N, C-alpha and C positions, 0 to 999 in steps of 0.2 A: 504494500500500500504506500501511498504518498504520505510522508510523515511530517514535513515542514518545508518552508522555503529555506534552502540551504544557504544561499547568498544571492546578491545581485552582482552582475558583472558590469563594472564601469570602465569604459574604454577611453584611454587618454593618449595624447600624442607623444608624450615623453614620460617614462616611468619615474625617473628621478624627480621630475617636476611634480608629478602626481603625488608621490610620497611626501614631498615637502609641503604641498598644499593641504593634504589631508592630515598631516601632523599639526599644521596650524589650526585645523578644525578640531583637534583634540583626540584624534585616533592614534593609538599605538600601532603603527603600520610599518611593515618590514618587507624587504625584498623576498619574494617567494621562490624564485627560480625560473628556469626556462622550460618550455614545452618542447620535447625532442621532435625535430622534424617539422615543427609548425612555424618557426620563426618568431614566436611570441614569448613574452615573459610577463610575470605578474608580481603584485605585492598584496599582502594579506593583513587585515586587521581582525583578529579573532575576538569574538564575543563569548558568551556562555556556551551556546550550542550552534551558533551560526557565525557568519563572517562577512566582511566586505572585501571585495576583490577589485583591484585596479589591474587592467590589462593593457599592454602596449605591444607594438611590433618591435622586436629586438633585431631581426635580420631581414630586411626587405626582400632580398633575393631568396632566402630560404622560405619566407612566407609566400612569395609568389609561386614558388615551385610546389608548395604543399597543398594549395587550394583545390577543392573539387566541389562540384555542385552538391548542396545538402550538408556540407561540413559546417561545424559550428563557427569556424573562422572565415567563411566565405563572405566577401564584401567588407571585411573589417577596415581596410584602409579607406574605403569610401565613406564608411560610417564615421570614422575619426575625422576625416577631412570636412565632413558636414557639421562638425561641432562636438562629436563624441557624446558621452553620457552613458546612461544605462542601456545596454544592448539586450541583455537577457535577464530574466528572472529564473533562477535555477532551483528546481524543485527536487527535493531529496526523496528517494524510495528505499525501502528496506528489502525489496526484491524486484529489481528493475526488469529482469527477464520475464517474470510473471506479469508485471505491469504492462510491458510492451505487448505481450500476447493478449491481455485484456483490452488494451486500446485498439488493437487490430480487430478484435471481435466487435467492437463498437463502430468500426468503419474508419478509424483514425489512421491517417497516413503518417507512419513513424518508422524511423530507421531501425536496423538491427542494433543490438547492444554491442558496443565496442569498448575495448580496454583503453584506459588513459593513464598517464603517469607524468611526473616531473621530479626533478631532483633539486632539493633546496640548496642554497649557497653553502650550507654546512655539510652537504653530501647525503642528507636523508632522502630516501626514496619514498615517494607517496604514490599510491595507486587508487584508481577508481574505475567504475564502469559508467558509460554515458549513452544517451540516445537523443536524437533530435527529431523534430517534426519534419514531414516531407512537404512538397509543393502544394498538396491539397489542403494542408492545415498549417499555413504559414503564420503561426503565432510565435511571439517572442519568448517562448519557454524552452528550457533545456533541462533534461532529466539526468539525475546523477545518483549513483549508489557508491558510497565510500567503501573501499576495501581496507584501507588503513584505518584502524580504530581512532576515535577522537583523542584518546589519551596519548597516542603516538603523534597525531597531527598537531597537538598543542606544543610539541617540542620543536616545531619548525620555526617558531618566533621566540625571541628572548623574553618577551613579556606578553603572555596571552591575556587579553582583557585588561582590567585596571586602567581604562582609558582616562585621560585627564578630563574629557567631556562627560564622563560618568555613564557612557553607553554600555549596556550589558546585554541587549538583545535587539534583533530586528522585530519590529512590531507589525509592519505592513509594507507591501510594495504595490505601486499603482501603475496601471496601464491605461492610457487614454485612447479612446476610440470615438468615432462619429456616431455610433449607434450602440450604446451599452446594452440595451435590452437584447438585441439580436446577437451581439458578440458574446454576451454572458451565456447564451444557450450553446454556443460553439465551445467555449471554455468548459462548460459543464460536461459536455460529451467527452472532450479530451481528458479531463481529470477524473471522470467517472463519479461526479458529485452532483447533488441536486442544484438546480439553478436558484441562486439566492434572490430574495425579494429586494427590489430596488429601494434605496433611500437617499436622502440628500446629504452630501458632505459640505460642510461650511468653511473649511480651510482651502480645499482644492476647488470649491465652488462647482461641484459636479453631482449629477445623479450617479449612484454607485451600486454595483453588485459586488459584495464582499464574500469571497470563498475562504472559509476557515480551514486552513491546511495545518493540522496540529495546532501548535501555539502561535502560528503566524497567519496573517491575512493577505490575500491577493485581491486587490481592488480593480475591477474593470469599470471605467468611469467615462462619463460624457458630460462636458461642460454645459452649465446652464447660465453662466455669467462669467465676466472677465475674472481671471485668476490664473494660478499656476497651470492647471490642466488646459485651459483655453490657450494660454501662451505656448505651451509645449505642442499642442495640436497645430497651431498656426505656423510655428517655426520649424517643426520637425515632422509633423504628420503623426499618425497613430503609432503607439509603442510605449514601452516603459519610460516613465519620466521622474518618478519619485520613490525614494526609500525613506521610511519613517522608523526612527530608532527610539527605543525607550531608554531614558537616562535617569540617574539618581537625583540630578539637580539641573534644571534648565538654566538657572542663574549662574551656576558654576561653569556650565558649558559656554554660556555667552561671555562670561568674564575671560575665560581662557582664549576664546577666539579674538575678542577685542584686544587682549594683551599681546596677541601675535599679529596684529595689523589687519584683521578682517573686520568688515562692517558688522554692526550688531544685527543678528538675525531678526527678520520680521516675525511678529507674533500674531496669533489668531486663536479662536476658540472652536474646538471640534464640536460636532453635533451632539456628543455625549457630555459636553460642558467642560472637558479638559482643555487646558491651555497647551498650545503647540507653537513651535517656532521653526523657521524655514530658512535654509541657506539656498541661494539661487544659482542658476547655471554659470554666470560669469565668475563665480568664486569656487566652483566645484568641478570644472571641466565638463560642463554640459548637463549635470543632473540637478534635480531638486533634492536636497538632503534635509529631512525633517527630524525634529526632536520633540518628544513628549514625555512628561513626567512632572514631579513636584517642582515648585519654585526653588 
């Protein structure tokens, strides 16, 4: 079964610049290593049971030689050239082979399960299995089953969690569309979940269908007024645009960012009455990064 959103993949033009910027935002983020034969490399900020990933092209020639239609990295350079940001919402499974078989029974166009790996800068080998959706179901989802246990994966970074911004989990990821009602039905079929009831979101200013995947939420949204979702739709078209993280203190997170030269995050009130704040694409390499929690 699908157990949670594992991470969001944020694509940046230069990995070192991305690490520097997300460090200013208060994430303990470290180089993760290269993807063999793909020409890419990443950086990781680990939370409790999920993480934030920055991805960049490491070797343009190797990247160009690696691509094939349907691969997760197809079109990566074009995506980055257009502004970057969140390219995939990565959903974790505890049995991906069984999940792919179930998706195919529902008529979903999905790849075979393939093995993946990378080696960290300290030499640690990490392994996983993955699957991507095919041309008939071109949703910005990527499916993953970790082979390396979390206890071992935590060793890939010097300091897992304990971020200066107080973040300890991914709360929700948002995907903007022009017709959330219709798109939610497609996502429901792909995920094998009931289609959620639509409701209004007051920070992203959108009608939303929220899929609860374990302790995390996946929001399929349609703007009803100017705001982050409308801006993302106008500038980039449909796709993932925001990751919302839960923090132990929004004030502490904002103070850290401001002390490191970033503008104070804009604040708003969620439909459940909670306060939230938002960093915008010019300061995040193309993504909206939200924070929610106590003052």
